CHARMM internal coordinates of N, CA and C (Angstrom, degrees):
IC EDIT
DIST 1 N 1 CA 1.4629
DIST 1 CA 1 C 1.5260
ANGL 1 N 1 CA 1 C 111.68
DIST 1 C 2 N 1.3362
ANGL 1 CA 1 C 2 N 113.37
DIHE 1 N 1 CA 1 C 2 N 141.78
DIST 2 N 2 CA 1.4366
ANGL 1 C 2 N 2 CA 119.35
DIHE 1 CA 1 C 2 N 2 CA -177.18
DIST 2 CA 2 C 1.5631
ANGL 2 N 2 CA 2 C 111.38
DIHE 1 C 2 N 2 CA 2 C -78.13
DIST 2 C 3 N 1.3339
ANGL 2 CA 2 C 3 N 115.29
DIHE 2 N 2 CA 2 C 3 N 147.77
DIST 3 N 3 CA 1.4599
ANGL 2 C 3 N 3 CA 122.12
DIHE 2 CA 2 C 3 N 3 CA 164.29
DIST 3 CA 3 C 1.5149
ANGL 3 N 3 CA 3 C 111.55
DIHE 2 C 3 N 3 CA 3 C -80.30
DIST 3 C 4 N 1.3708
ANGL 3 CA 3 C 4 N 116.54
DIHE 3 N 3 CA 3 C 4 N 147.99
DIST 4 N 4 CA 1.4694
ANGL 3 C 4 N 4 CA 114.70
DIHE 3 CA 3 C 4 N 4 CA 170.14
DIST 4 CA 4 C 1.5187
ANGL 4 N 4 CA 4 C 102.76
DIHE 3 C 4 N 4 CA 4 C -105.85
DIST 4 C 5 N 1.4320
ANGL 4 CA 4 C 5 N 111.28
DIHE 4 N 4 CA 4 C 5 N 130.90
DIST 5 N 5 CA 1.4324
ANGL 4 C 5 N 5 CA 125.36
DIHE 4 CA 4 C 5 N 5 CA -175.93
DIST 5 CA 5 C 1.3944
ANGL 5 N 5 CA 5 C 111.34
DIHE 4 C 5 N 5 CA 5 C -116.41
DIST 5 C 6 N 1.3353
ANGL 5 CA 5 C 6 N 122.24
DIHE 5 N 5 CA 5 C 6 N 124.92
DIST 6 N 6 CA 1.4781
ANGL 5 C 6 N 6 CA 123.34
DIHE 5 CA 5 C 6 N 6 CA 174.69
DIST 6 CA 6 C 1.4583
ANGL 6 N 6 CA 6 C 110.36
DIHE 5 C 6 N 6 CA 6 C -120.95
DIST 6 C 7 N 1.3515
ANGL 6 CA 6 C 7 N 117.21
DIHE 6 N 6 CA 6 C 7 N 124.03
DIST 7 N 7 CA 1.4898
ANGL 6 C 7 N 7 CA 125.46
DIHE 6 CA 6 C 7 N 7 CA 177.43
DIST 7 CA 7 C 1.4752
ANGL 7 N 7 CA 7 C 107.44
DIHE 6 C 7 N 7 CA 7 C -115.42
DIST 7 C 8 N 1.2868
ANGL 7 CA 7 C 8 N 119.40
DIHE 7 N 7 CA 7 C 8 N 128.34
DIST 8 N 8 CA 1.4561
ANGL 7 C 8 N 8 CA 116.26
DIHE 7 CA 7 C 8 N 8 CA -178.19
DIST 8 CA 8 C 1.4886
ANGL 8 N 8 CA 8 C 113.08
DIHE 7 C 8 N 8 CA 8 C -170.11
DIST 8 C 9 N 1.3781
ANGL 8 CA 8 C 9 N 114.09
DIHE 8 N 8 CA 8 C 9 N 165.32
DIST 9 N 9 CA 1.3813
ANGL 8 C 9 N 9 CA 119.66
DIHE 8 CA 8 C 9 N 9 CA 173.35
DIST 9 CA 9 C 1.5282
ANGL 9 N 9 CA 9 C 106.63
DIHE 8 C 9 N 9 CA 9 C -154.63
DIST 9 C 10 N 1.4043
ANGL 9 CA 9 C 10 N 113.30
DIHE 9 N 9 CA 9 C 10 N 159.25
DIST 10 N 10 CA 1.5131
ANGL 9 C 10 N 10 CA 115.73
DIHE 9 CA 9 C 10 N 10 CA -173.53
DIST 10 CA 10 C 1.5346
ANGL 10 N 10 CA 10 C 102.46
DIHE 9 C 10 N 10 CA 10 C -143.40
DIST 10 C 11 N 1.3175
ANGL 10 CA 10 C 11 N 112.66
DIHE 10 N 10 CA 10 C 11 N -173.59
DIST 11 N 11 CA 1.4987
ANGL 10 C 11 N 11 CA 121.25
DIHE 10 CA 10 C 11 N 11 CA -174.57
DIST 11 CA 11 C 1.5440
ANGL 11 N 11 CA 11 C 108.57
DIHE 10 C 11 N 11 CA 11 C -69.00
DIST 11 C 12 N 1.3618
ANGL 11 CA 11 C 12 N 121.02
DIHE 11 N 11 CA 11 C 12 N -14.26
DIST 12 N 12 CA 1.3677
ANGL 11 C 12 N 12 CA 123.02
DIHE 11 CA 11 C 12 N 12 CA -179.56
DIST 12 CA 12 C 1.5178
ANGL 12 N 12 CA 12 C 113.57
DIHE 11 C 12 N 12 CA 12 C -92.77
DIST 12 C 13 N 1.3794
ANGL 12 CA 12 C 13 N 115.82
DIHE 12 N 12 CA 12 C 13 N -17.21
DIST 13 N 13 CA 1.4434
ANGL 12 C 13 N 13 CA 118.42
DIHE 12 CA 12 C 13 N 13 CA -172.01
DIST 13 CA 13 C 1.5013
ANGL 13 N 13 CA 13 C 111.65
DIHE 12 C 13 N 13 CA 13 C -119.62
DIST 13 C 14 N 1.3160
ANGL 13 CA 13 C 14 N 117.67
DIHE 13 N 13 CA 13 C 14 N -3.39
DIST 14 N 14 CA 1.4943
ANGL 13 C 14 N 14 CA 122.03
DIHE 13 CA 13 C 14 N 14 CA 179.44
DIST 14 CA 14 C 1.4779
ANGL 14 N 14 CA 14 C 114.03
DIHE 13 C 14 N 14 CA 14 C -148.40
DIST 14 C 15 N 1.2467
ANGL 14 CA 14 C 15 N 114.21
DIHE 14 N 14 CA 14 C 15 N 142.97
DIST 15 N 15 CA 1.5457
ANGL 14 C 15 N 15 CA 118.32
DIHE 14 CA 14 C 15 N 15 CA 174.74
DIST 15 CA 15 C 1.5039
ANGL 15 N 15 CA 15 C 111.41
DIHE 14 C 15 N 15 CA 15 C -62.43
DIST 15 C 16 N 1.3038
ANGL 15 CA 15 C 16 N 115.87
DIHE 15 N 15 CA 15 C 16 N 152.65
DIST 16 N 16 CA 1.4119
ANGL 15 C 16 N 16 CA 121.81
DIHE 15 CA 15 C 16 N 16 CA -178.13
DIST 16 CA 16 C 1.5327
ANGL 16 N 16 CA 16 C 109.31
DIHE 15 C 16 N 16 CA 16 C -61.15
DIST 16 C 17 N 1.3291
ANGL 16 CA 16 C 17 N 119.02
DIHE 16 N 16 CA 16 C 17 N -34.43
DIST 17 N 17 CA 1.4994
ANGL 16 C 17 N 17 CA 121.27
DIHE 16 CA 16 C 17 N 17 CA -176.12
DIST 17 CA 17 C 1.5407
ANGL 17 N 17 CA 17 C 106.66
DIHE 16 C 17 N 17 CA 17 C -64.22
DIST 17 C 18 N 1.2965
ANGL 17 CA 17 C 18 N 121.72
DIHE 17 N 17 CA 17 C 18 N -38.96
DIST 18 N 18 CA 1.3850
ANGL 17 C 18 N 18 CA 124.94
DIHE 17 CA 17 C 18 N 18 CA 179.30
DIST 18 CA 18 C 1.5487
ANGL 18 N 18 CA 18 C 110.57
DIHE 17 C 18 N 18 CA 18 C -70.65
DIST 18 C 19 N 1.3879
ANGL 18 CA 18 C 19 N 117.65
DIHE 18 N 18 CA 18 C 19 N -44.54
DIST 19 N 19 CA 1.4457
ANGL 18 C 19 N 19 CA 118.78
DIHE 18 CA 18 C 19 N 19 CA 176.54
DIST 19 CA 19 C 1.4476
ANGL 19 N 19 CA 19 C 111.96
DIHE 18 C 19 N 19 CA 19 C -57.96
DIST 19 C 20 N 1.3597
ANGL 19 CA 19 C 20 N 117.59
DIHE 19 N 19 CA 19 C 20 N -42.83
DIST 20 N 20 CA 1.4855
ANGL 19 C 20 N 20 CA 121.58
DIHE 19 CA 19 C 20 N 20 CA -178.87
DIST 20 CA 20 C 1.5141
ANGL 20 N 20 CA 20 C 110.49
DIHE 19 C 20 N 20 CA 20 C -63.11
DIST 20 C 21 N 1.3245
ANGL 20 CA 20 C 21 N 120.69
DIHE 20 N 20 CA 20 C 21 N -34.73
DIST 21 N 21 CA 1.4756
ANGL 20 C 21 N 21 CA 122.09
DIHE 20 CA 20 C 21 N 21 CA 177.16
DIST 21 CA 21 C 1.5096
ANGL 21 N 21 CA 21 C 112.10
DIHE 20 C 21 N 21 CA 21 C -67.39
DIST 21 C 22 N 1.3624
ANGL 21 CA 21 C 22 N 116.72
DIHE 21 N 21 CA 21 C 22 N -30.03
DIST 22 N 22 CA 1.4245
ANGL 21 C 22 N 22 CA 119.40
DIHE 21 CA 21 C 22 N 22 CA -170.79
DIST 22 CA 22 C 1.5810
ANGL 22 N 22 CA 22 C 108.73
DIHE 21 C 22 N 22 CA 22 C -106.17
DIST 22 C 23 N 1.2119
ANGL 22 CA 22 C 23 N 120.14
DIHE 22 N 22 CA 22 C 23 N 0.46
DIST 23 N 23 CA 1.4824
ANGL 22 C 23 N 23 CA 123.53
DIHE 22 CA 22 C 23 N 23 CA -178.76
DIST 23 CA 23 C 1.5749
ANGL 23 N 23 CA 23 C 108.57
DIHE 22 C 23 N 23 CA 23 C -67.07
DIST 23 C 24 N 1.4103
ANGL 23 CA 23 C 24 N 115.53
DIHE 23 N 23 CA 23 C 24 N 141.29
DIST 24 N 24 CA 1.4037
ANGL 23 C 24 N 24 CA 121.26
DIHE 23 CA 23 C 24 N 24 CA -178.50
DIST 24 CA 24 C 1.5174
ANGL 24 N 24 CA 24 C 112.21
DIHE 23 C 24 N 24 CA 24 C -103.05
DIST 24 C 25 N 1.3095
ANGL 24 CA 24 C 25 N 118.90
DIHE 24 N 24 CA 24 C 25 N 129.32
DIST 25 N 25 CA 1.4379
ANGL 24 C 25 N 25 CA 119.37
DIHE 24 CA 24 C 25 N 25 CA 170.87
DIST 25 CA 25 C 1.5143
ANGL 25 N 25 CA 25 C 107.24
DIHE 24 C 25 N 25 CA 25 C -80.63
DIST 25 C 26 N 1.2599
ANGL 25 CA 25 C 26 N 115.33
DIHE 25 N 25 CA 25 C 26 N 173.91
DIST 26 N 26 CA 1.5865
ANGL 25 C 26 N 26 CA 117.38
DIHE 25 CA 25 C 26 N 26 CA 178.61
DIST 26 CA 26 C 1.4126
ANGL 26 N 26 CA 26 C 111.65
DIHE 25 C 26 N 26 CA 26 C -51.62
DIST 26 C 27 N 1.4031
ANGL 26 CA 26 C 27 N 115.94
DIHE 26 N 26 CA 26 C 27 N -54.34
DIST 27 N 27 CA 1.4161
ANGL 26 C 27 N 27 CA 123.49
DIHE 26 CA 26 C 27 N 27 CA -174.34
DIST 27 CA 27 C 1.5286
ANGL 27 N 27 CA 27 C 109.97
DIHE 26 C 27 N 27 CA 27 C -64.73
DIST 27 C 28 N 1.3184
ANGL 27 CA 27 C 28 N 121.14
DIHE 27 N 27 CA 27 C 28 N -39.35
DIST 28 N 28 CA 1.4897
ANGL 27 C 28 N 28 CA 121.97
DIHE 27 CA 27 C 28 N 28 CA 172.32
DIST 28 CA 28 C 1.5387
ANGL 28 N 28 CA 28 C 116.36
DIHE 27 C 28 N 28 CA 28 C -63.10
DIST 28 C 29 N 1.3553
ANGL 28 CA 28 C 29 N 114.41
DIHE 28 N 28 CA 28 C 29 N -32.73
DIST 29 N 29 CA 1.4062
ANGL 28 C 29 N 29 CA 122.44
DIHE 28 CA 28 C 29 N 29 CA 177.63
DIST 29 CA 29 C 1.5180
ANGL 29 N 29 CA 29 C 108.61
DIHE 28 C 29 N 29 CA 29 C -63.75
DIST 29 C 30 N 1.3560
ANGL 29 CA 29 C 30 N 115.39
DIHE 29 N 29 CA 29 C 30 N -49.82
DIST 30 N 30 CA 1.4583
ANGL 29 C 30 N 30 CA 118.52
DIHE 29 CA 29 C 30 N 30 CA 179.74
DIST 30 CA 30 C 1.5507
ANGL 30 N 30 CA 30 C 110.60
DIHE 29 C 30 N 30 CA 30 C -64.59
DIST 30 C 31 N 1.3534
ANGL 30 CA 30 C 31 N 120.37
DIHE 30 N 30 CA 30 C 31 N -41.57
DIST 31 N 31 CA 1.4735
ANGL 30 C 31 N 31 CA 117.90
DIHE 30 CA 30 C 31 N 31 CA 175.61
DIST 31 CA 31 C 1.5040
ANGL 31 N 31 CA 31 C 112.58
DIHE 30 C 31 N 31 CA 31 C -63.45
DIST 31 C 32 N 1.3144
ANGL 31 CA 31 C 32 N 119.78
DIHE 31 N 31 CA 31 C 32 N -38.53
DIST 32 N 32 CA 1.4631
ANGL 31 C 32 N 32 CA 121.13
DIHE 31 CA 31 C 32 N 32 CA 177.77
DIST 32 CA 32 C 1.5465
ANGL 32 N 32 CA 32 C 111.23
DIHE 31 C 32 N 32 CA 32 C -64.97
DIST 32 C 33 N 1.3564
ANGL 32 CA 32 C 33 N 117.61
DIHE 32 N 32 CA 32 C 33 N -38.80
DIST 33 N 33 CA 1.4940
ANGL 32 C 33 N 33 CA 118.31
DIHE 32 CA 32 C 33 N 33 CA 175.05
DIST 33 CA 33 C 1.5194
ANGL 33 N 33 CA 33 C 112.43
DIHE 32 C 33 N 33 CA 33 C -61.24
DIST 33 C 34 N 1.3724
ANGL 33 CA 33 C 34 N 114.08
DIHE 33 N 33 CA 33 C 34 N -42.88
DIST 34 N 34 CA 1.4752
ANGL 33 C 34 N 34 CA 117.59
DIHE 33 CA 33 C 34 N 34 CA 176.66
DIST 34 CA 34 C 1.5244
ANGL 34 N 34 CA 34 C 112.43
DIHE 33 C 34 N 34 CA 34 C -58.02
DIST 34 C 35 N 1.3028
ANGL 34 CA 34 C 35 N 112.02
DIHE 34 N 34 CA 34 C 35 N -44.86
DIST 35 N 35 CA 1.4885
ANGL 34 C 35 N 35 CA 113.12
DIHE 34 CA 34 C 35 N 35 CA -176.76
DIST 35 CA 35 C 1.6230
ANGL 35 N 35 CA 35 C 110.91
DIHE 34 C 35 N 35 CA 35 C -69.08
DIST 35 C 36 N 1.2659
ANGL 35 CA 35 C 36 N 116.91
DIHE 35 N 35 CA 35 C 36 N -36.75
DIST 36 N 36 CA 1.4828
ANGL 35 C 36 N 36 CA 119.53
DIHE 35 CA 35 C 36 N 36 CA 175.47
DIST 36 CA 36 C 1.4743
ANGL 36 N 36 CA 36 C 113.06
DIHE 35 C 36 N 36 CA 36 C -64.88
DIST 36 C 37 N 1.4780
ANGL 36 CA 36 C 37 N 116.73
DIHE 36 N 36 CA 36 C 37 N -39.05
DIST 37 N 37 CA 1.3762
ANGL 36 C 37 N 37 CA 118.13
DIHE 36 CA 36 C 37 N 37 CA -177.13
DIST 37 CA 37 C 1.4924
ANGL 37 N 37 CA 37 C 111.60
DIHE 36 C 37 N 37 CA 37 C -71.74
DIST 37 C 38 N 1.2728
ANGL 37 CA 37 C 38 N 118.97
DIHE 37 N 37 CA 37 C 38 N -23.78
DIST 38 N 38 CA 1.4760
ANGL 37 C 38 N 38 CA 126.06
DIHE 37 CA 37 C 38 N 38 CA 177.91
DIST 38 CA 38 C 1.4321
ANGL 38 N 38 CA 38 C 116.73
DIHE 37 C 38 N 38 CA 38 C -69.85
DIST 38 C 39 N 1.4353
ANGL 38 CA 38 C 39 N 114.72
DIHE 38 N 38 CA 38 C 39 N -18.88
DIST 39 N 39 CA 1.4619
ANGL 38 C 39 N 39 CA 121.65
DIHE 38 CA 38 C 39 N 39 CA -178.33
DIST 39 CA 39 C 1.4561
ANGL 39 N 39 CA 39 C 109.59
DIHE 38 C 39 N 39 CA 39 C -83.82
DIST 39 C 40 N 1.4604
ANGL 39 CA 39 C 40 N 116.65
DIHE 39 N 39 CA 39 C 40 N 124.35
DIST 40 N 40 CA 1.4360
ANGL 39 C 40 N 40 CA 117.02
DIHE 39 CA 39 C 40 N 40 CA 174.16
DIST 40 CA 40 C 1.4920
ANGL 40 N 40 CA 40 C 117.66
DIHE 39 C 40 N 40 CA 40 C -63.54
DIST 40 C 41 N 1.3774
ANGL 40 CA 40 C 41 N 118.60
DIHE 40 N 40 CA 40 C 41 N -15.31
DIST 41 N 41 CA 1.4395
ANGL 40 C 41 N 41 CA 121.31
DIHE 40 CA 40 C 41 N 41 CA 176.99
DIST 41 CA 41 C 1.4671
ANGL 41 N 41 CA 41 C 116.65
DIHE 40 C 41 N 41 CA 41 C -80.10
DIST 41 C 42 N 1.3683
ANGL 41 CA 41 C 42 N 114.31
DIHE 41 N 41 CA 41 C 42 N -6.52
DIST 42 N 42 CA 1.5313
ANGL 41 C 42 N 42 CA 117.50
DIHE 41 CA 41 C 42 N 42 CA -174.53
DIST 42 CA 42 C 1.5811
ANGL 42 N 42 CA 42 C 99.51
DIHE 41 C 42 N 42 CA 42 C -121.86
DIST 42 C 43 N 1.4227
ANGL 42 CA 42 C 43 N 108.08
DIHE 42 N 42 CA 42 C 43 N 128.56
DIST 43 N 43 CA 1.4233
ANGL 42 C 43 N 43 CA 116.03
DIHE 42 CA 42 C 43 N 43 CA 174.90
DIST 43 CA 43 C 1.5237
ANGL 43 N 43 CA 43 C 112.62
DIHE 42 C 43 N 43 CA 43 C -101.63
DIST 43 C 44 N 1.2698
ANGL 43 CA 43 C 44 N 119.86
DIHE 43 N 43 CA 43 C 44 N -23.32
DIST 44 N 44 CA 1.5243
ANGL 43 C 44 N 44 CA 126.28
DIHE 43 CA 43 C 44 N 44 CA -179.36
DIST 44 CA 44 C 1.4981
ANGL 44 N 44 CA 44 C 107.64
DIHE 43 C 44 N 44 CA 44 C -150.58
DIST 44 C 45 N 1.3569
ANGL 44 CA 44 C 45 N 116.10
DIHE 44 N 44 CA 44 C 45 N 151.45
DIST 45 N 45 CA 1.3694
ANGL 44 C 45 N 45 CA 121.08
DIHE 44 CA 44 C 45 N 45 CA 178.48
DIST 45 CA 45 C 1.5342
ANGL 45 N 45 CA 45 C 113.27
DIHE 44 C 45 N 45 CA 45 C -153.08
DIST 45 C 46 N 1.2363
ANGL 45 CA 45 C 46 N 120.26
DIHE 45 N 45 CA 45 C 46 N 148.53
DIST 46 N 46 CA 1.4191
ANGL 45 C 46 N 46 CA 125.95
DIHE 45 CA 45 C 46 N 46 CA 176.00
DIST 46 CA 46 C 1.5714
ANGL 46 N 46 CA 46 C 108.77
DIHE 45 C 46 N 46 CA 46 C -141.07
DIST 46 C 47 N 1.3558
ANGL 46 CA 46 C 47 N 111.35
DIHE 46 N 46 CA 46 C 47 N 127.42
DIST 47 N 47 CA 1.4924
ANGL 46 C 47 N 47 CA 116.75
DIHE 46 CA 46 C 47 N 47 CA 175.98
DIST 47 CA 47 C 1.4613
ANGL 47 N 47 CA 47 C 111.20
DIHE 46 C 47 N 47 CA 47 C -116.90
DIST 47 C 48 N 1.4016
ANGL 47 CA 47 C 48 N 112.58
DIHE 47 N 47 CA 47 C 48 N 126.41
DIST 48 N 48 CA 1.4994
ANGL 47 C 48 N 48 CA 119.69
DIHE 47 CA 47 C 48 N 48 CA 177.97
DIST 48 CA 48 C 1.5278
ANGL 48 N 48 CA 48 C 107.20
DIHE 47 C 48 N 48 CA 48 C -120.60
DIST 48 C 49 N 1.3617
ANGL 48 CA 48 C 49 N 111.55
DIHE 48 N 48 CA 48 C 49 N 120.48
DIST 49 N 49 CA 1.4644
ANGL 48 C 49 N 49 CA 116.43
DIHE 48 CA 48 C 49 N 49 CA 177.91
DIST 49 CA 49 C 1.5280
ANGL 49 N 49 CA 49 C 109.48
DIHE 48 C 49 N 49 CA 49 C -129.73
DIST 49 C 50 N 1.2902
ANGL 49 CA 49 C 50 N 119.48
DIHE 49 N 49 CA 49 C 50 N 114.67
DIST 50 N 50 CA 1.4641
ANGL 49 C 50 N 50 CA 123.97
DIHE 49 CA 49 C 50 N 50 CA 178.11
DIST 50 CA 50 C 1.4465
ANGL 50 N 50 CA 50 C 109.26
DIHE 49 C 50 N 50 CA 50 C -127.49
DIST 50 C 51 N 1.3664
ANGL 50 CA 50 C 51 N 117.12
DIHE 50 N 50 CA 50 C 51 N -178.52
DIST 51 N 51 CA 1.4643
ANGL 50 C 51 N 51 CA 117.29
DIHE 50 CA 50 C 51 N 51 CA 178.67
DIST 51 CA 51 C 1.5153
ANGL 51 N 51 CA 51 C 117.47
DIHE 50 C 51 N 51 CA 51 C -66.96
DIST 51 C 52 N 1.3436
ANGL 51 CA 51 C 52 N 113.07
DIHE 51 N 51 CA 51 C 52 N -19.45
DIST 52 N 52 CA 1.5212
ANGL 51 C 52 N 52 CA 115.80
DIHE 51 CA 51 C 52 N 52 CA -179.22
DIST 52 CA 52 C 1.5793
ANGL 52 N 52 CA 52 C 111.86
DIHE 51 C 52 N 52 CA 52 C -110.92
DIST 52 C 53 N 1.2999
ANGL 52 CA 52 C 53 N 119.51
DIHE 52 N 52 CA 52 C 53 N -6.95
DIST 53 N 53 CA 1.4461
ANGL 52 C 53 N 53 CA 115.51
DIHE 52 CA 52 C 53 N 53 CA -174.61
DIST 53 CA 53 C 1.4932
ANGL 53 N 53 CA 53 C 111.36
DIHE 52 C 53 N 53 CA 53 C -159.52
DIST 53 C 54 N 1.4193
ANGL 53 CA 53 C 54 N 115.88
DIHE 53 N 53 CA 53 C 54 N 152.54
DIST 54 N 54 CA 1.3720
ANGL 53 C 54 N 54 CA 124.68
DIHE 53 CA 53 C 54 N 54 CA 172.13
DIST 54 CA 54 C 1.5019
ANGL 54 N 54 CA 54 C 108.46
DIHE 53 C 54 N 54 CA 54 C -128.12
DIST 54 C 55 N 1.3296
ANGL 54 CA 54 C 55 N 118.81
DIHE 54 N 54 CA 54 C 55 N 129.31
DIST 55 N 55 CA 1.4221
ANGL 54 C 55 N 55 CA 123.32
DIHE 54 CA 54 C 55 N 55 CA 175.01
DIST 55 CA 55 C 1.5100
ANGL 55 N 55 CA 55 C 113.50
DIHE 54 C 55 N 55 CA 55 C -140.81
DIST 55 C 56 N 1.3259
ANGL 55 CA 55 C 56 N 112.37
DIHE 55 N 55 CA 55 C 56 N 142.02
DIST 56 N 56 CA 1.4176
ANGL 55 C 56 N 56 CA 119.94
DIHE 55 CA 55 C 56 N 56 CA 172.71
DIST 56 CA 56 C 1.5517
ANGL 56 N 56 CA 56 C 108.79
DIHE 55 C 56 N 56 CA 56 C -126.62
DIST 56 C 57 N 1.3108
ANGL 56 CA 56 C 57 N 111.35
DIHE 56 N 56 CA 56 C 57 N 117.22
DIST 57 N 57 CA 1.5144
ANGL 56 C 57 N 57 CA 117.79
DIHE 56 CA 56 C 57 N 57 CA -177.36
DIST 57 CA 57 C 1.5114
ANGL 57 N 57 CA 57 C 105.92
DIHE 56 C 57 N 57 CA 57 C -110.85
DIST 57 C 58 N 1.3290
ANGL 57 CA 57 C 58 N 119.08
DIHE 57 N 57 CA 57 C 58 N 127.74
DIST 58 N 58 CA 1.4398
ANGL 57 C 58 N 58 CA 119.70
DIHE 57 CA 57 C 58 N 58 CA -179.95
DIST 58 CA 58 C 1.5532
ANGL 58 N 58 CA 58 C 111.93
DIHE 57 C 58 N 58 CA 58 C -141.13
DIST 58 C 59 N 1.2944
ANGL 58 CA 58 C 59 N 116.51
DIHE 58 N 58 CA 58 C 59 N 157.13
DIST 59 N 59 CA 1.3997
ANGL 58 C 59 N 59 CA 126.57
DIHE 58 CA 58 C 59 N 59 CA 171.66
DIST 59 CA 59 C 1.4866
ANGL 59 N 59 CA 59 C 103.91
DIHE 58 C 59 N 59 CA 59 C -103.63
DIST 59 C 60 N 1.3206
ANGL 59 CA 59 C 60 N 117.26
DIHE 59 N 59 CA 59 C 60 N 124.65
DIST 60 N 60 CA 1.4672
ANGL 59 C 60 N 60 CA 120.70
DIHE 59 CA 59 C 60 N 60 CA -171.39
DIST 60 CA 60 C 1.5469
ANGL 60 N 60 CA 60 C 109.59
DIHE 59 C 60 N 60 CA 60 C -136.34
DIST 60 C 61 N 1.4168
ANGL 60 CA 60 C 61 N 115.00
DIHE 60 N 60 CA 60 C 61 N 129.80
DIST 61 N 61 CA 1.3222
ANGL 60 C 61 N 61 CA 120.00
DIHE 60 CA 60 C 61 N 61 CA 175.29
DIST 61 CA 61 C 1.5939
ANGL 61 N 61 CA 61 C 115.18
DIHE 60 C 61 N 61 CA 61 C -75.10
DIST 61 C 62 N 1.3693
ANGL 61 CA 61 C 62 N 106.13
DIHE 61 N 61 CA 61 C 62 N -29.59
DIST 62 N 62 CA 1.5204
ANGL 61 C 62 N 62 CA 114.00
DIHE 61 CA 61 C 62 N 62 CA 179.74
DIST 62 CA 62 C 1.4831
ANGL 62 N 62 CA 62 C 102.17
DIHE 61 C 62 N 62 CA 62 C -129.64
DIST 62 C 63 N 1.3312
ANGL 62 CA 62 C 63 N 123.13
DIHE 62 N 62 CA 62 C 63 N 103.10
DIST 63 N 63 CA 1.4470
ANGL 62 C 63 N 63 CA 122.66
DIHE 62 CA 62 C 63 N 63 CA -176.67
DIST 63 CA 63 C 1.5242
ANGL 63 N 63 CA 63 C 110.35
DIHE 62 C 63 N 63 CA 63 C -67.19
DIST 63 C 64 N 1.3124
ANGL 63 CA 63 C 64 N 122.75
DIHE 63 N 63 CA 63 C 64 N -48.08
DIST 64 N 64 CA 1.5202
ANGL 63 C 64 N 64 CA 117.56
DIHE 63 CA 63 C 64 N 64 CA 175.67
DIST 64 CA 64 C 1.4916
ANGL 64 N 64 CA 64 C 117.59
DIHE 63 C 64 N 64 CA 64 C -50.86
DIST 64 C 65 N 1.2994
ANGL 64 CA 64 C 65 N 117.63
DIHE 64 N 64 CA 64 C 65 N -42.85
DIST 65 N 65 CA 1.4448
ANGL 64 C 65 N 65 CA 123.82
DIHE 64 CA 64 C 65 N 65 CA -179.34
DIST 65 CA 65 C 1.5642
ANGL 65 N 65 CA 65 C 109.59
DIHE 64 C 65 N 65 CA 65 C -71.70
DIST 65 C 66 N 1.3069
ANGL 65 CA 65 C 66 N 114.57
DIHE 65 N 65 CA 65 C 66 N -37.55
DIST 66 N 66 CA 1.5036
ANGL 65 C 66 N 66 CA 115.19
DIHE 65 CA 65 C 66 N 66 CA 178.66
DIST 66 CA 66 C 1.5728
ANGL 66 N 66 CA 66 C 110.02
DIHE 65 C 66 N 66 CA 66 C -68.19
DIST 66 C 67 N 1.2906
ANGL 66 CA 66 C 67 N 118.03
DIHE 66 N 66 CA 66 C 67 N -36.24
DIST 67 N 67 CA 1.5037
ANGL 66 C 67 N 67 CA 121.20
DIHE 66 CA 66 C 67 N 67 CA 177.78
DIST 67 CA 67 C 1.5410
ANGL 67 N 67 CA 67 C 111.74
DIHE 66 C 67 N 67 CA 67 C -67.12
DIST 67 C 68 N 1.2153
ANGL 67 CA 67 C 68 N 116.49
DIHE 67 N 67 CA 67 C 68 N -24.97
DIST 68 N 68 CA 1.4591
ANGL 67 C 68 N 68 CA 117.54
DIHE 67 CA 67 C 68 N 68 CA 175.49
DIST 68 CA 68 C 1.4780
ANGL 68 N 68 CA 68 C 117.07
DIHE 67 C 68 N 68 CA 68 C -77.35
DIST 68 C 69 N 1.3840
ANGL 68 CA 68 C 69 N 114.52
DIHE 68 N 68 CA 68 C 69 N -15.97
DIST 69 N 69 CA 1.4572
ANGL 68 C 69 N 69 CA 119.94
DIHE 68 CA 68 C 69 N 69 CA -179.13
DIST 69 CA 69 C 1.4747
ANGL 69 N 69 CA 69 C 115.85
DIHE 68 C 69 N 69 CA 69 C -70.22
END
COOR INIT
IC SEED 1 N 1 CA 1 C
IC BUILD
């Protein structure tokens, strides 16, 4: 059974400078999704990047390997 892994930050948990460094453009979101999908440790992934938050939600068979991706 896969683990559900959520990585994220928002305007309450991270400074704007850090969020700006990690914000995804449309092209970067597509590239990140391709990289995540290529990992055998990740079966599903969702990337949300807005002006106030960045979240990556994934289903992972092997959480440590998925987090290295």
